[in-house]
C-alpha positions in Angstrom: -4.6 26.6 -18.1 -7.5 24.6 -19.6 -6.3 25.3 -23.2 -2.8 24.4 -22.3 -3.8 21.1 -20.7 -6.0 20.4 -23.7 -3.0 20.7 -25.9 -1.0 18.5 -23.6 -3.6 15.8 -24.0 -3.6 16.2 -27.8 0.2 16.1 -27.9 0.5 13.1 -25.6 2.4 15.0 -23.0 0.3 13.8 -20.0 1.2 10.8 -17.8 -1.2 8.0 -16.8 -1.3 6.1 -13.5 -3.5 3.2 -12.6 -3.8 1.5 -9.3 -5.9 -1.5 -8.3 -6.9 -1.2 -4.7 -9.0 -3.5 -2.6 -12.2 -1.7 -3.2 -11.5 0.7 -6.1 -9.5 0.7 -9.3 -8.5 4.2 -10.0 -6.9 5.9 -13.1 -5.3 9.3 -12.7 -4.0 11.6 -15.5 -1.4 14.3 -14.6 -0.1 17.2 -16.6 3.5 18.2 -17.2 3.6 19.7 -13.7 2.4 16.4 -12.2 -0.9 18.0 -11.2 -3.9 15.7 -11.6 -6.2 16.9 -14.4 -8.6 13.9 -14.8 -9.6 10.7 -13.1 -11.7 7.6 -13.5 -12.6 4.9 -11.0 -14.4 1.6 -10.8 -15.6 -0.1 -7.6 -15.1 -3.8 -7.0 -15.1 -6.2 -4.2 -13.2 -9.2 -3.1 -14.9 -12.6 -2.8 -14.5 -15.3 -0.3 -14.5 -18.5 -2.4 -13.7 -22.0 -1.2 -12.1 -20.6 1.9 -9.9 -18.0 0.2 -10.1 -14.3 -0.6 -9.9 -13.6 -4.3 -10.7 -11.5 -7.3 -11.3 -13.1 -10.7 -9.1 -12.1 -13.7 -12.4 -11.2 -15.5 -13.1 -8.7 -12.7 -9.6 -7.3 -13.2 -10.1 -6.8 -16.9 -13.6 -5.4 -16.5 -12.5 -3.0 -13.8 -9.4 -1.7 -15.5 -11.4 -1.0 -18.7 -14.2 0.7 -16.7 -11.7 2.9 -14.8 -9.8 3.9 -18.0 -13.1 4.6 -19.8 -14.2 6.8 -17.0 -10.9 8.7 -17.1 -11.3 9.2 -20.9 -14.9 10.4 -20.4 -13.6 12.9 -17.8 -11.0 14.2 -20.2 -13.5 14.6 -23.0 -16.0 16.4 -20.7 -13.3 18.8 -19.5 -11.2 19.4 -22.6 -13.3 18.2 -25.5 -10.6 15.8 -26.8 -9.9 12.1 -26.5 -6.4 11.0 -25.4 -4.7 8.6 -27.8 -1.3 8.3 -26.2 0.7 9.4 -23.1 4.2 10.5 -22.3 4.5 7.5 -19.9 2.3 5.3 -17.8 2.5 3.0 -14.8 0.5 0.3 -12.9 0.3 -0.3 -9.2 -1.8 -2.7 -7.2 -2.3 -4.5 -3.9 1.0 -6.1 -2.8 1.7 -9.8 -2.0 -0.6 -12.7 -2.8 -0.2 -15.4 -5.4 -0.9 -15.5 -9.1 0.4 -18.7 -10.6 0.5 -19.4 -14.4 1.5 -22.4 -16.5 3.8 -22.2 -19.6 0.8 -21.3 -21.8 0.0 -18.3 -19.6 -3.1 -19.9 -18.1 -4.0 -19.2 -14.5 -3.6 -22.4 -12.5 -5.6 -21.5 -9.3 -7.8 -18.4 -8.4 -5.8 -15.4 -7.4 -4.9 -15.6 -3.7 -4.8 -12.1 -2.3 -2.8 -10.5 0.6 -5.8 -11.0 2.8 -5.4 -14.8 3.1 -3.8 -16.1 6.3 -3.7 -19.9 5.6 0.0 -20.0 5.0 1.2 -20.4 8.6 3.3 -23.6 8.3 5.0 -22.3 5.2 5.7 -18.8 6.6 7.1 -20.3 9.8 9.5 -22.7 8.1 10.6 -20.1 5.6 11.3 -17.5 8.3 13.3 -20.0 10.3 15.4 -21.2 7.3 16.0 -17.7 5.9 16.5 -16.0 9.3 14.2 -13.4 7.9 10.5 -12.7 8.7 8.4 -14.1 5.9 4.8 -12.9 6.6 1.7 -15.1 5.8 0.7 -13.0 2.8 4.0 -13.0 0.9 4.0 -14.8 -2.4 6.7 -17.2 -1.5 4.7 -18.3 1.6 1.7 -19.0 -0.7 4.0 -21.0 -3.1 5.6 -23.1 -0.3 2.2 -23.7 1.3 0.9 -25.1 -2.0 4.0 -27.4 -2.1 3.4 -28.5 1.5 -0.3 -29.2 0.7 0.7 -31.1 -2.4 -1.6 -29.1 -4.6 -1.7 -30.6 -8.1 -1.1 -27.2 -9.8 2.4 -27.0 -8.5 3.7 -29.4 -11.1 2.6 -27.1 -13.9 4.1 -23.9 -12.5 6.0 -21.7 -15.0 5.5 -18.1 -13.6 4.5 -16.5 -10.3 3.7 -12.8 -10.0 1.6 -10.2 -8.2 -1.5 -8.4 -9.4 0.5 -5.4 -10.6 2.9 -7.7 -12.4 0.0 -9.5 -14.1 -1.5 -6.3 -15.4 1.9 -5.0 -16.5 2.5 -8.2 -18.4 -0.8 -7.9 -20.2 0.1 -4.4 -21.2 3.7 -4.8 -22.2 4.5 -8.6 -22.5 7.3 -8.2 -20.0 7.5 -10.2 -16.8 9.0 -7.6 -14.5 8.3 -6.0 -11.2 9.3 -2.9 -9.3 11.6 -3.6 -6.4 9.1 -2.4 -3.9 6.4 -4.8 -5.0 9.0 -7.5 -5.5 10.1 -7.2 -1.9 6.7 -8.5 -0.9 7.2 -11.6 -2.9 10.6 -12.7 -1.7 13.5 -11.0 0.2 15.7 -8.5 -1.8 19.4 -8.3 -1.6 20.1 -5.8 1.3 23.4 -4.6 0.1 24.0 -0.9 -0.9 22.3 0.2 -4.1 24.9 0.8 -6.7 23.6 3.9 -8.3 24.2 7.6 -8.9 22.6 10.5 -10.7 21.6 9.4 -14.2 21.8 5.7 -13.2 18.8 4.3 -11.3 21.0 1.4 -10.1 19.9 -2.2 -9.7 18.4 -4.5 -7.2 17.8 -8.3 -7.3 16.5 -11.2 -5.3 18.7 -12.2 -2.4 20.8 -15.0 -4.0 21.7 -16.8 -0.8 18.1 -16.8 0.4 17.0 -18.1 -3.0 19.3 -21.0 -2.7 18.0 -21.8 0.9 14.4 -21.5 -0.2 15.1 -23.8 -3.2 16.4 -26.4 -0.8 13.2 -26.3 1.1 11.1 -26.6 -2.0 13.3 -29.3 -3.3 12.4 -30.5 -6.8 8.7 -29.7 -6.4 9.0 -26.5 -8.4 11.4 -25.2 -11.1 14.3 -22.9 -10.2 12.9 -20.0 -8.2 14.7 -17.4 -10.3 12.9 -18.6 -13.4 9.5 -18.5 -11.6 9.9 -15.0 -10.2 9.8 -11.7 -12.3 12.8 -9.7 -13.2 13.4 -7.0 -10.6 13.6 -3.3 -11.6 14.1 -0.1 -9.7 12.4 3.3 -10.1 13.6 5.0 -13.2 14.3 1.9 -15.2 12.4 1.4 -18.5 10.0 -1.5 -18.0 8.7 -2.0 -21.5 6.3 -0.3 -23.9 2.5 -0.6 -24.4 2.0 -3.3 -27.1 -0.8 -3.3 -29.6 -2.4 -6.2 -27.7 -2.0 -4.3 -24.4 -3.6 -1.2 -25.8 -6.6 -3.2 -27.1 -6.9 -5.0 -23.8 -7.1 -1.8 -21.8 -9.1 0.2 -24.4 -11.2 -2.0 -26.7 -12.4 1.1 -28.6 -9.0 1.1 -30.4 -8.4 4.7 -29.6 -5.4 4.2 -27.4 -2.2 3.7 -29.4 0.7 1.4 -28.6 4.2 2.6 -27.8 3.7 4.3 -24.5 6.7 3.7 -22.2 5.9 2.1 -18.8 7.7 2.4 -15.5 8.2 -0.7 -13.3 4.9 -1.9 -11.9 4.7 -1.2 -8.1 2.8 -2.2 -5.0 0.5 0.1 -3.2 3.0 0.5 -0.4 5.5 1.9 -2.7 3.1 4.3 -4.4 1.9 5.3 -0.9 5.5 6.3 0.0 5.8 8.3 -3.2 2.4 10.0 -2.6 3.5 11.1 0.9 7.1 12.1 0.0 8.4 9.4 2.4 11.2 7.6 0.6 14.2 9.1 2.5 15.6 7.7 5.8 13.8 8.7 9.0 10.6 9.3 7.0 7.5 7.2 7.0 3.9 7.0 6.2 0.7 5.4 7.4 -1.9 4.2 4.9 -5.5 3.7 6.2 -7.9 1.8 4.1 -9.3 -1.8 4.2 -6.0 -2.7 5.8 -3.7 -0.3 7.7 0.1 -0.3 7.4 3.0 1.9 8.3 6.3 2.2 6.4 9.5 3.6 7.9 12.6 4.0 5.8 15.5 2.6 7.8 18.9 4.3 8.4 20.5 1.0 9.4 19.4 -2.7 9.2 17.3 -4.1 12.0 19.2 -6.0 14.7 17.1 -9.2 14.4 14.1 -10.4 12.5 10.7 -9.6 14.0 7.4 -11.3 13.2 5.6 -8.0 13.5 7.8 -6.3 10.9 8.2 -6.9 7.2 11.4 -5.7 5.6 10.5 -4.4 2.2 11.9 -1.6 0.1 11.2 1.8 -1.4 10.7 1.9 -5.2 14.4 2.8 -5.4 15.4 -0.3 -3.3 16.2 1.3 0.1 15.2 -0.9 3.1 11.9 -0.2 4.8 10.3 -1.6 7.9 6.7 -2.3 7.3 4.0 -2.9 10.0 1.0 -4.4 8.1 -2.3 -5.0 9.7 -5.0 -6.9 7.7 -7.8 -4.8 9.3 -8.1 -1.1 8.9 -11.0 1.3 8.8 -13.7 -0.9 7.3 -15.5 -1.2 10.6 -15.6 2.6 11.0 -17.2 2.7 7.5 -19.8 0.2 8.6 -20.7 2.3 11.6 -20.9 5.4 9.3 -23.2 3.6 7.0 -25.5 2.7 10.0 -25.6 6.3 11.2 -26.1 7.6 7.6 -29.1 5.4 7.3 -30.4 6.6 10.6 -30.2 10.2 9.4 -31.9 9.3 6.1 -34.7 7.5 7.9 -35.2 10.5 10.2 -35.7 12.7 7.2 -32.4 14.5 7.4 -30.2 12.6 4.9 -26.5 13.4 5.0 -23.8 12.9 2.4 -21.2 10.3 3.4 -18.5 12.9 4.0 -20.9 14.8 6.3 -21.7 11.6 8.2 -18.0 11.1 8.9 -17.5 14.7 9.8 -20.3 14.6 12.4 -19.0 11.3 13.9 -15.4 12.2 14.0 -16.1 15.7 15.5 -17.8 13.8 18.4 -14.7 11.6 18.8 -12.4 14.6 19.0 -14.1 15.7 22.1 -14.7 12.3 23.8 -12.9 10.8 26.8 -9.2 10.2 25.9 -9.6 6.4 26.7 -13.0 6.2 25.0 -14.8 6.0 28.4 -14.1 2.3 29.0 -15.4 1.2 25.6 -13.4 -1.3 23.5 -13.6 -2.0 19.8 -12.1 -4.7 17.6 -12.1 -4.0 13.8 -11.1 -7.6 12.9 -13.1 -8.6 9.8 -10.3 -11.0 8.9 -7.4 -12.7 10.8 -4.7 -10.5 12.2 -1.2 -12.0 12.2 0.3 -9.1 14.3 -1.8 -10.1 17.3 -1.9 -13.9 16.4 -5.6 -13.8 15.6 -6.4 -16.5 13.0 -10.1 -15.7 12.5 -11.2 -12.3 13.3 -14.6 -10.9 14.5 -15.6 -7.2 14.8 -16.6 -6.6 18.4 -17.8 -3.7 20.6 -17.3 -4.4 24.3 -18.0 -2.3 27.4 -18.4 -2.7 31.1 -21.7 -1.8 32.8 -20.1 1.4 34.2 -18.5 2.5 30.9 -19.5 6.0 29.5 -21.5 4.9 26.5 -21.7 8.1 24.5 -21.6 8.7 20.8 -18.2 10.4 21.1 -16.8 7.5 23.0 -18.2 5.0 20.6 -16.6 6.7 17.6 -13.3 7.3 19.5 -13.2 3.6 20.5 -13.7 2.6 16.8 -10.8 4.9 15.8 -8.6 3.7 18.6 -9.5 0.1 17.5 -8.4 0.8 14.0 -5.0 2.1 15.2 -4.4 -0.4 18.0 -2.9 -3.3 16.2 -0.6 -0.9 14.2 0.5 0.7 17.5 1.4 -2.8 18.8 3.6 -3.5 15.7 5.2 0.0 15.9 6.4 -0.7 19.5 8.9 -3.2 18.0 10.4 -0.3 16.0 10.8 1.7 19.2 12.6 -1.3 20.7 15.0 -1.3 17.7 15.8 2.4 18.3 14.5 3.3 14.9 14.3 7.1 14.6 11.3 8.7 12.9 11.1 12.4 12.4 7.5 12.3 11.4 4.9 10.1 9.7 2.7 11.2 6.9 -0.9 9.8 6.8 -3.0 9.2 3.8 -6.3 7.6 2.9 -9.8 8.9 2.7 -10.3 8.8 6.5 -8.1 11.9 6.7 -10.4 13.9 4.4 -12.0 14.8 7.7 -9.6 17.1 9.5 -9.0 16.9 13.3 -9.6 13.6 15.1 -8.1 11.0 12.7 -4.8 12.8 12.4 -4.6 13.8 16.1 -5.6 10.3 17.4 -3.1 8.7 15.0 -0.3 10.9 16.4 -1.3 9.9 19.9 -1.4 6.2 19.0 2.1 6.2 17.4 3.6 8.9 19.7 5.1 10.7 16.8 4.1 13.8 14.8 1.7 13.0 11.9 1.6 15.1 8.8 -0.9 15.5 6.0 0.4 16.6 2.6 -2.2 18.3 0.4 -1.3 16.0 -2.5 -1.3 12.8 -0.4 -5.0 12.5 -0.9 -4.5 11.9 -4.5 -3.4 8.4 -3.6 -1.6 5.6 -5.3 -2.8 6.2 -8.8 -1.2 9.6 -8.6 1.9 8.0 -7.0 2.4 5.6 -9.8 1.9 8.4 -12.3 4.7 10.3 -10.6 6.9 7.2 -10.8 6.1 7.0 -14.5 7.1 10.7 -15.0 10.3 9.9 -13.1 11.5 7.9 -16.2 12.6 11.3 -17.6 14.2 12.6 -14.4 16.7 10.0 -13.4 19.4 12.7 -13.3 18.2 13.0 -9.7 17.7 10.5 -7.0 14.0 9.7 -6.4 14.0 11.3 -3.0 15.5 14.6 -4.4 13.0 14.5 -7.3 10.1 14.2 -4.9 11.4 16.8 -2.4 12.4 19.4 -5.0 10.1 18.9 -8.1 7.0 17.2 -6.8 6.5 18.5 -3.2 8.5 21.6 -3.1 5.6 24.1 -2.6 2.9 21.8 -1.0 1.4 22.8 2.3 1.9 20.4 5.2 -0.3 20.1 8.2 1.4 18.5 11.2 -0.3 17.3 14.4 1.9 16.7 17.4 0.9 14.0 20.0 -1.1 15.6 22.8 -0.1 14.2 26.2 -3.6 13.6 27.3 -4.5 11.7 24.2 -1.3 9.7 24.4 -2.1 8.6 28.0 -5.7 7.9 27.1 -4.7 5.7 24.1 -2.2 3.8 26.3 -5.0 3.0 28.8 -7.2 1.9 25.9 -4.4 -0.3 24.5 -3.9 -2.0 27.8 -7.6 -3.1 27.8 -7.3 -4.1 24.1 -4.4 -6.4 24.8 -6.1 -8.0 27.8 -9.3 -8.6 25.8 -7.6 -10.3 22.7 -8.5 -13.8 23.9 -12.1 -12.9 23.4 -11.5 -13.0 19.6 -10.9 -16.8 19.6 -14.1 -17.4 21.7 -16.2 -15.2 19.4 -14.8 -16.8 16.2 -15.5 -20.3 17.6 -19.0 -19.4 18.5 -19.9 -17.7 15.2 -17.9 -19.7 12.6 -20.1 -19.8 9.4 -21.1 -23.1 7.9 -21.1 -21.8 4.3 -17.8 -22.0 2.4 -18.6 -19.4 -0.2 -19.9 -15.9 0.5 -19.2 -12.3 -0.2 -17.3 -10.7 2.7 -16.7 -7.3 4.1 -16.1 -4.6 3.1 -19.6 -3.8 2.0 -20.2 -1.8 -1.2 -21.0 1.8 -0.5 -18.9 2.2 2.6 -15.3 1.7 1.6 -14.8 4.3 -1.1 -14.9 7.0 1.6 -11.9 5.5 3.2 -9.4 5.7 0.5 -8.4 7.9 -2.4 -7.4 4.8 -3.8 -6.4 2.3 -1.3 -3.5 3.5 -0.3 -4.1 0.6 0.9 -5.8 -1.7 0.8 
């Protein structure tokens, strides 16, 4: 097998996927059977600058090059050859946010990521006008808020895109976006996808909503259609690697131009691919810096809900998305504390072993966490209307304060806001056969999967390949360029996941009841967040925020989420 893979690398028959997550940039190389054969990664961290979460474009460039160089080094170490070209490639990244450029291609303001929650007035007005929930983190909300705030850069706008769209443009020169990522910028036409075997079909921005939004924006910005990228669906050719793009990614000059690229996608879309969840009645949960659930809809929702985003699969099918800004970072922080305790006691443990010990304790704890209560709010949380979050651990004097209950409380706290959002789907009679979970938290078997099933009241599956994450998912989408004789769902079910083992956890009644008790306390205590934020609001306007380096990589196998 090693010699065959070596020849595939030499012949350029492998496929490259790159995903930019919130804490890691990961590159993944797959063989002709779509099995990962090499990987490279680079850790990075968002910054809180002038009141906004951001990454610099210099950090994007440095990180991409480092991740790609690490992948090349891995190939060389395993197979003794250096890749010069690929069968296909693709780029994925954190969805949403705001990257604004002028006509010369210069960035007008620092990248505003999905984590920013300062767009309330814009999101509210857009949602009312469009009769469609526009979340705070969507690109159009950032754009309209800049208009409302009369920011000077608005007059110079020529192009707005996402992080994946920016990287793809640097590699190919094309201003395009996969429909899944595009659906987090502005609403997509919800009509049936006109496609069949051999024809990926087509999707586009919702024309009526574009016109309505343009009326709101007035003459402050150019025509929205000219500002936004071209929308493509999975299987459409999205350009080729240019000489400039090859040199940008690989300054050594070894990588050759001409590699075909698939449409750039968001991490939600690659998470759906990585968990084989692109068909109706399927869904997935991604647990990383943020936590979000995606459910592919059989029919449109009856009414807009502020807790739900309506986005799409990479093929353009409607998806209800519950997105929570805060995920498992607080669990990682506790693991770091206990890891340091073990080290200081003379019994140092590897990070995975720290998680295993802690989560094993949680599995056997009281179902309701013994009266403990944990908030994982490192940032604001729109689902629960928390503008400025604070991580908190609360307990009554008679609570059962044990290690197991502490960890179970933190896990319950990571899932609580997601469960609140998912209750809206239950109210819409949305049917889900099962959810598939992914993210590094699920590398530890047992408690995370079982407690998520209890929180969502639905069976939760783990695919063996799901742990490969979004970089593998975008590599699969790149390989799909040569398989459009099948619908994407059929390609995944038959070619990619046909023989993979699936581990399913059903909700245990005792765990379900315990979580519901916990959730009742959680809702009642939400007003404490505002008090804690007011009492601890920092005076500095520039600092590095959570997640802390060294904790987060354990949570995600990219970010399959963020």
